[in-house]
C-alpha positions as CSV (number, residue, x, y, z in Angstrom):
1,X,186.8,229.0,120.3
2,X,184.2,226.4,119.4
3,X,185.3,222.8,119.8
4,X,184.7,220.1,117.2
5,X,182.7,218.1,119.8
6,X,180.2,221.0,120.3
7,X,180.0,221.4,116.5
8,X,179.1,217.7,116.0
9,X,176.7,217.8,118.9
10,X,174.9,220.9,117.5
11,X,174.7,219.3,114.0
12,X,173.2,216.2,115.5
13,X,170.6,218.3,117.3
14,X,169.8,220.1,114.1
15,X,169.1,216.8,112.4
16,X,167.0,215.7,115.4
17,X,165.0,219.0,115.1
18,X,164.3,218.2,111.5
19,X,162.9,214.7,112.4
20,X,160.3,216.6,114.5
21,X,159.6,219.4,112.0
22,X,159.7,219.3,108.2
23,X,161.6,222.6,108.0
24,X,163.6,225.0,110.1
25,X,165.1,228.4,109.6
26,X,168.5,229.9,110.2
27,X,167.0,232.4,112.6
28,X,165.3,229.7,114.7
29,X,168.6,227.7,115.0
30,X,170.6,230.9,115.8
31,X,168.2,231.6,118.7
32,X,168.1,228.0,119.9
33,X,171.9,227.4,120.0
34,X,173.1,231.0,120.7
35,X,175.7,231.0,118.0
36,X,176.0,233.3,115.0
37,X,173.9,232.9,111.9
38,X,177.2,232.5,109.9
39,X,178.0,229.4,112.1
40,X,174.5,228.0,111.5
41,X,174.8,228.4,107.8
42,X,178.1,226.5,107.9
43,X,176.4,223.7,109.8
44,X,173.6,223.5,107.3
45,X,176.0,223.6,104.4
46,X,177.9,220.7,105.9
47,X,174.8,218.6,106.5
48,X,173.6,219.4,103.0
49,X,177.0,218.3,101.5
50,X,176.6,215.0,103.4
51,X,173.1,214.5,101.9
52,X,171.4,214.7,105.3
53,X,169.2,217.7,104.6
54,X,167.9,219.9,101.8
55,X,169.4,223.4,102.0
56,X,167.0,226.3,101.4
57,X,167.7,230.0,101.2
58,X,166.7,230.7,104.7
59,X,167.2,227.4,106.4
60,X,166.7,223.7,105.6
61,X,164.1,221.0,104.9
62,X,164.0,217.5,106.1
63,X,165.3,215.0,103.5
64,X,163.0,212.2,102.5
65,X,164.9,209.1,101.5
66,X,164.0,206.4,99.0
67,X,167.3,204.7,99.5
68,X,167.9,201.9,102.0
69,X,167.6,203.0,105.6
70,X,167.2,199.7,107.3
71,X,168.9,199.6,110.7
72,X,168.9,195.9,111.4
73,X,169.9,194.5,114.7
74,X,173.3,192.8,114.8
75,X,171.7,189.5,115.6
76,X,169.7,189.8,112.3
77,X,172.7,191.0,110.3
78,X,174.8,188.0,111.2
79,X,172.3,185.8,109.5
80,X,173.0,187.4,106.1
81,X,175.9,186.6,103.7
82,X,177.8,184.7,106.4
83,X,180.1,182.8,104.0
84,X,181.1,186.1,102.3
85,X,181.7,187.8,105.7
86,X,183.8,184.9,106.9
87,X,186.0,185.0,103.8
88,X,186.4,188.7,104.0
89,X,187.4,188.5,107.6
90,X,190.1,185.9,106.9
91,X,191.5,187.9,104.0
92,X,191.3,191.3,105.9
93,X,193.3,189.8,108.8
94,X,196.2,189.2,106.5
95,X,196.6,192.9,106.1
96,X,197.6,193.2,109.8
97,X,201.2,193.1,111.1
98,X,202.3,192.0,114.5
99,X,202.8,195.2,116.6
100,X,200.1,197.1,114.9
101,X,197.6,199.3,116.6
102,X,194.3,198.7,114.9
103,X,190.7,200.0,115.2
104,X,187.9,197.4,114.6
105,X,184.6,199.2,113.9
106,X,181.5,197.5,115.2
107,X,179.7,195.1,112.9
108,X,179.4,191.5,111.7
109,X,182.2,191.6,109.1
110,X,184.7,193.2,111.5
111,X,183.7,190.5,114.0
112,X,185.0,188.0,111.5
113,X,188.4,189.8,111.5
114,X,188.5,189.5,115.3
115,X,188.0,185.8,114.9
116,X,191.1,185.4,112.7
117,X,193.9,186.8,114.8
118,X,195.3,183.6,116.3
119,X,198.7,184.0,114.5
120,X,199.4,187.4,116.2
121,X,201.1,187.9,119.5
122,X,201.4,191.7,120.0
123,X,198.4,193.8,118.9
124,X,196.7,196.9,120.4
125,X,193.1,196.8,119.4
126,X,190.6,199.6,119.8
127,X,186.9,198.9,119.3
128,X,183.5,200.3,119.9
129,X,181.9,196.9,119.4
130,X,181.0,195.1,122.6
131,X,180.6,191.8,120.9
132,X,184.0,192.3,119.3
133,X,185.6,193.1,122.7
134,X,184.2,189.8,124.0
135,X,185.7,187.9,121.1
136,X,189.1,189.5,121.6
137,X,189.2,188.4,125.3
138,X,189.5,184.8,124.2
139,X,193.1,185.5,123.0
140,X,194.3,186.6,126.5
141,X,197.4,188.4,125.1
142,X,196.3,191.5,123.2
143,X,195.9,195.0,124.6
144,X,192.2,195.6,124.1
145,X,190.7,199.1,124.5
146,X,186.9,199.5,124.5
147,X,185.6,203.0,123.8
148,X,183.1,204.4,126.4
149,X,179.9,206.1,125.4
150,X,176.2,205.4,124.9
151,X,175.4,201.8,124.0
152,X,173.3,201.2,120.9
153,X,171.4,198.0,121.4
154,X,170.9,197.5,117.7
155,X,174.6,197.3,116.9
156,X,176.0,196.4,120.4
157,X,178.3,199.4,120.0
158,X,179.2,202.5,121.8
159,X,178.5,205.8,120.1
160,X,178.1,209.5,120.9
161,X,180.3,212.4,122.1
162,X,182.0,210.3,124.9
163,X,183.0,207.5,122.5
164,X,184.3,210.1,120.0
165,X,186.2,212.0,122.7
166,X,187.8,208.7,123.9
167,X,188.8,207.9,120.4
168,X,190.6,211.2,119.8
169,X,193.4,210.4,122.2
170,X,194.6,207.5,120.1
171,X,196.3,207.1,116.7
172,X,196.1,203.8,114.8
173,X,198.0,202.1,112.0
174,X,194.9,200.7,110.4
175,X,191.1,201.1,110.7
176,X,188.9,198.3,109.6
177,X,185.6,200.0,108.8
178,X,182.4,198.0,108.4
179,X,180.2,199.6,105.7
180,X,176.4,199.2,105.4
181,X,176.3,200.9,101.9
182,X,178.9,201.6,99.3
183,X,178.5,203.8,96.2
184,X,181.3,205.2,93.9
185,X,179.2,208.3,93.5
186,X,177.8,208.7,97.0
187,X,180.5,207.2,99.1
188,X,180.2,205.2,102.3
189,X,177.0,205.4,104.4
190,X,175.1,203.9,107.2
191,X,171.5,204.1,108.5
192,X,172.4,205.7,111.8
193,X,173.8,209.2,112.3
194,X,175.7,208.5,115.5
195,X,177.4,205.5,113.8
196,X,178.4,207.8,110.9
197,X,179.8,210.4,113.3
198,X,182.1,207.9,115.1
199,X,183.1,206.3,111.8
200,X,184.3,209.7,110.6
201,X,186.3,210.2,113.8
202,X,187.8,206.8,113.3
203,X,188.9,207.7,109.8
204,X,190.5,210.9,111.0
205,X,192.7,209.0,113.5
206,X,194.0,206.2,111.3
207,X,197.0,206.1,109.0
208,X,195.2,203.6,106.7
209,X,191.5,203.1,106.2
210,X,190.4,199.6,105.2
211,X,186.7,199.3,104.3
212,X,185.3,195.8,104.6
213,X,181.9,194.9,103.2
214,X,180.3,192.1,101.2
215,X,179.1,192.7,97.6
216,X,175.5,193.1,98.5
217,X,176.4,196.5,100.0
218,X,177.6,197.8,96.6
219,X,175.6,200.5,94.7
220,X,173.5,201.3,97.7
221,X,173.1,204.5,99.8
222,X,171.9,204.7,103.4
223,X,170.7,207.7,105.4
224,X,173.9,209.0,107.0
225,X,177.1,209.9,105.0
226,X,180.4,208.5,106.4
227,X,183.0,209.6,103.8
228,X,184.0,209.7,100.2
229,X,185.4,206.7,98.4
230,X,188.7,208.5,97.9
231,X,189.2,208.7,101.7
232,X,189.6,204.9,101.7
233,X,193.0,203.4,101.1
234,X,192.0,199.7,100.8
235,X,188.8,197.8,100.2
236,X,188.2,194.1,101.0
237,X,185.1,192.5,99.5
238,X,184.0,189.3,97.9
239,X,184.1,187.7,94.5
240,X,180.5,188.7,93.6
241,X,181.5,192.4,93.4
242,X,180.7,193.5,89.8
243,X,183.7,193.8,87.5
244,X,182.9,197.4,86.5
245,X,183.0,198.4,90.1
246,X,186.3,196.7,90.7
247,X,187.8,198.5,87.7
248,X,186.6,201.9,88.9
249,X,187.9,201.3,92.4
250,X,191.4,200.3,91.0
251,X,191.4,203.3,88.6
252,X,191.2,205.6,91.7
253,X,194.4,204.1,93.1
254,X,192.6,202.2,95.9
255,X,193.9,198.8,96.9
256,X,191.3,196.1,96.3
257,X,191.4,192.6,97.8
258,X,188.7,190.1,96.7
259,X,187.9,187.1,98.9
260,X,186.7,184.0,97.0
261,X,183.5,182.5,98.3
């Protein structure tokens, strides 16, 4: 029986193949990966549903994006919208309860959550953010678990099959998910495929998904799909979020918390 890890790895390799060639056929992929053509078609359908490729009758085409695909380094990201991120971090931290097991996704907004945990005494915190792990060590009282895996210099985070495999042995009460792009129509997305894959794994292991992002991320779409808006339980953003977006979020039964700047 095929494992989910091998499925994800194969789909990542299919995407990589399409960065090198503008198109690829089902038959080529069947021969390359030694799996059935039915399995390959399922892979292509999945990638197409996630807006990562263009599906054709006999295979797939590389997708050309006009949307945002900037993969800024974390050192550059922290320079943008800092007051909003700080306010969001303070507000998001109030959703945590002592005794919780939480996942802090890598990112500059989730880092602000890590900086607002001084009132807690008993937390288990799982993270793939190396900078976040360093911040958490200052408390000297939490159980901090850092996911192994390949280190992305851009985000100072661990990603890839090892990180995803590590994550699957845990369950968490709350996931605080940093989001690069948010759209009511297109969902949550990020510029990097590996980040999107580990984010999806995080979502599957959490009882509650809390998406945290400043208002500049609204009505944008990045390269790699993470999940649908309806897969999120709670959103924390700032007071510059448009009123019509707020109304639509609430109409879907999603909890919305707005931080004043």
